[in-house]
C-alpha positions as CSV (number, residue, x, y, z in Angstrom):
1,X,11.8,44.5,41.5
2,X,14.4,46.9,42.4
3,X,11.8,48.7,45.1
4,X,11.5,45.3,46.6
5,X,15.0,44.7,46.7
6,X,16.1,47.9,48.2
7,X,13.1,47.8,50.5
8,X,14.3,44.4,52.1
9,X,17.6,45.0,52.4
10,X,17.9,48.8,53.2
11,X,18.3,49.6,56.9
12,X,20.1,51.8,58.8
13,X,23.4,50.3,58.1
14,X,22.6,48.8,55.5
15,X,20.8,51.2,53.0
16,X,24.1,51.8,50.9
17,X,24.5,48.3,49.7
18,X,20.4,48.3,49.4
19,X,20.9,51.2,47.0
20,X,23.6,49.9,44.7
21,X,21.8,46.5,44.7
22,X,18.5,48.1,43.4
23,X,20.4,50.3,41.1
24,X,21.9,46.9,39.5
25,X,18.5,45.6,39.5
26,X,16.6,48.6,38.0
27,X,19.6,48.4,35.2
28,X,19.2,44.4,34.8
29,X,15.4,45.4,34.0
30,X,15.8,48.7,32.2
31,X,18.2,47.3,29.3
32,X,15.8,44.4,28.0
33,X,12.8,46.7,28.7
34,X,14.2,49.5,26.6
35,X,15.1,46.7,23.7
36,X,11.7,45.6,23.3
37,X,9.4,48.6,24.1
38,X,9.4,52.1,25.6
39,X,10.9,51.8,29.2
40,X,8.1,52.0,31.6
41,X,8.0,54.8,34.5
42,X,8.7,52.8,37.3
43,X,12.0,51.6,35.7
44,X,12.8,54.9,34.5
45,X,12.5,56.5,38.2
46,X,13.9,53.4,39.5
47,X,17.1,53.7,38.0
48,X,17.4,57.6,38.8
49,X,16.4,57.2,42.2
50,X,18.8,54.6,43.2
51,X,21.6,56.0,41.5
52,X,21.1,59.6,43.3
53,X,21.3,57.3,46.4
54,X,24.4,55.7,45.5
55,X,25.9,59.2,44.5
56,X,24.5,60.7,47.7
57,X,26.2,57.5,49.6
58,X,29.6,58.4,48.2
59,X,29.7,62.5,48.5
60,X,28.1,63.1,51.7
61,X,29.6,62.4,55.1
62,X,28.4,60.2,57.7
63,X,26.8,62.8,59.6
64,X,25.1,64.1,56.5
65,X,23.6,60.7,55.9
66,X,21.7,60.2,59.3
67,X,18.3,61.5,58.0
68,X,19.0,58.9,55.1
69,X,19.5,56.1,57.2
70,X,16.7,56.9,59.0
71,X,13.8,57.4,56.5
72,X,15.3,55.5,53.2
73,X,12.2,53.5,53.2
74,X,9.9,56.1,53.6
75,X,12.1,58.2,50.9
76,X,11.2,54.9,48.4
77,X,7.7,54.8,49.6
78,X,7.0,58.5,49.0
79,X,8.9,58.4,45.6
80,X,6.6,55.3,44.6
81,X,3.3,56.9,45.6
82,X,4.2,60.2,43.9
83,X,5.2,58.4,40.5
84,X,1.7,55.8,40.7
85,X,-0.7,58.9,42.0
86,X,0.7,61.0,39.4
87,X,0.7,58.7,36.3
88,X,-2.9,59.3,37.1
89,X,-2.7,62.5,35.5
90,X,-1.7,60.6,32.2
91,X,-1.2,56.8,31.6
92,X,-1.5,54.9,35.0
93,X,1.9,53.2,35.5
94,X,-0.3,49.6,35.9
95,X,-1.6,50.1,32.3
96,X,2.4,49.9,30.7
97,X,2.4,46.7,32.2
98,X,-1.3,45.5,31.3
99,X,-0.5,46.1,27.5
100,X,2.1,43.4,27.7
101,X,-0.4,40.8,28.4
102,X,-3.5,42.4,26.7
103,X,-4.6,42.6,22.9
104,X,-4.4,46.3,21.2
105,X,-7.7,46.3,20.5
106,X,-8.8,46.5,24.4
107,X,-6.3,49.6,25.6
108,X,-8.7,52.0,24.2
109,X,-11.7,50.5,25.9
110,X,-13.8,51.9,29.2
111,X,-13.0,48.9,31.2
112,X,-9.5,48.5,31.0
113,X,-8.8,52.5,31.9
114,X,-10.9,52.3,34.3
115,X,-9.4,49.0,35.5
116,X,-6.0,50.6,35.5
117,X,-7.2,53.9,37.1
118,X,-8.5,51.8,39.7
119,X,-5.1,50.0,40.2
120,X,-3.3,52.6,39.8
121,X,-4.8,54.6,42.8
122,X,-4.9,51.5,44.7
123,X,-1.0,51.0,44.4
124,X,-0.4,54.6,44.8
125,X,-2.5,54.8,48.0
126,X,-0.6,51.6,49.6
127,X,2.7,53.5,48.5
128,X,1.4,56.8,50.5
129,X,0.1,54.6,53.5
130,X,3.7,52.8,53.5
131,X,5.3,56.0,53.9
132,X,3.5,57.7,56.4
133,X,3.7,54.5,58.3
134,X,7.5,54.9,58.0
135,X,7.6,58.4,59.2
136,X,5.6,57.3,62.3
137,X,8.0,54.3,62.8
138,X,10.7,56.0,64.3
139,X,8.4,57.4,67.3
140,X,6.9,53.9,67.6
141,X,8.4,52.1,70.1
142,X,7.9,48.5,70.3
143,X,5.6,49.1,67.5
144,X,8.0,50.2,65.0
145,X,8.0,46.1,63.1
146,X,4.4,46.9,62.7
147,X,5.1,49.9,61.2
148,X,7.8,49.5,58.9
149,X,7.5,45.5,58.2
150,X,4.4,43.8,59.3
151,X,1.8,46.3,57.9
152,X,3.3,46.9,54.9
153,X,3.8,43.5,53.8
154,X,0.0,43.0,54.6
155,X,-1.0,45.5,52.5
156,X,1.5,44.7,49.6
157,X,0.5,41.2,49.7
158,X,-3.4,42.3,49.5
159,X,-2.6,44.6,46.6
160,X,-0.5,42.2,44.6
161,X,-3.6,39.8,45.0
162,X,-6.3,42.3,44.2
163,X,-4.0,43.1,40.8
164,X,-4.5,39.6,39.9
165,X,-8.1,38.8,40.9
166,X,-9.5,42.4,39.9
167,X,-8.5,42.4,36.1
168,X,-10.2,38.9,35.5
169,X,-13.0,40.1,37.6
170,X,-13.7,42.7,35.2
171,X,-13.3,40.3,32.2
172,X,-16.0,38.1,33.4
173,X,-18.2,40.5,34.0
174,X,-17.6,41.6,30.6
175,X,-18.6,38.0,29.5
176,X,-21.4,37.7,31.3
177,X,-22.4,41.3,30.0
178,X,-22.5,43.5,33.1
């Protein structure tokens, strides 16, 4: 949620408000998360990332912040890509969410592991592509909105749908013995 809040609000004149709003959202998510189970990697990274942005907004002068105003969304997408793809070396970040709705006896199965590795790789790729589109956007002229909003939103909607569909598809295949 905090990352979506940030991406929706952040712009050249609104990134400080976006960072503060996203930090509050990250804390709202983090507190109950920490009370009920181990905090998720995206929650921890979100709190740190948005806190750093807020501090930068307070301590740096306007001229020093031009790069951040221009590339705030690129930076957030890039951080998400690094976290998602980096989590493949340990516990795929989607697994932390999947465990909340999956019985513990399933967690160690090859299907569960493979499903989460695939979904995490897919999310990481979408975040990376979104960051790269954002890097190109300032130089894209009239195509800027396509690179910063239209294509990223389409990609996110697709990956959300795949994330909802694919685990059920895998379960159905398992029921059929495939």
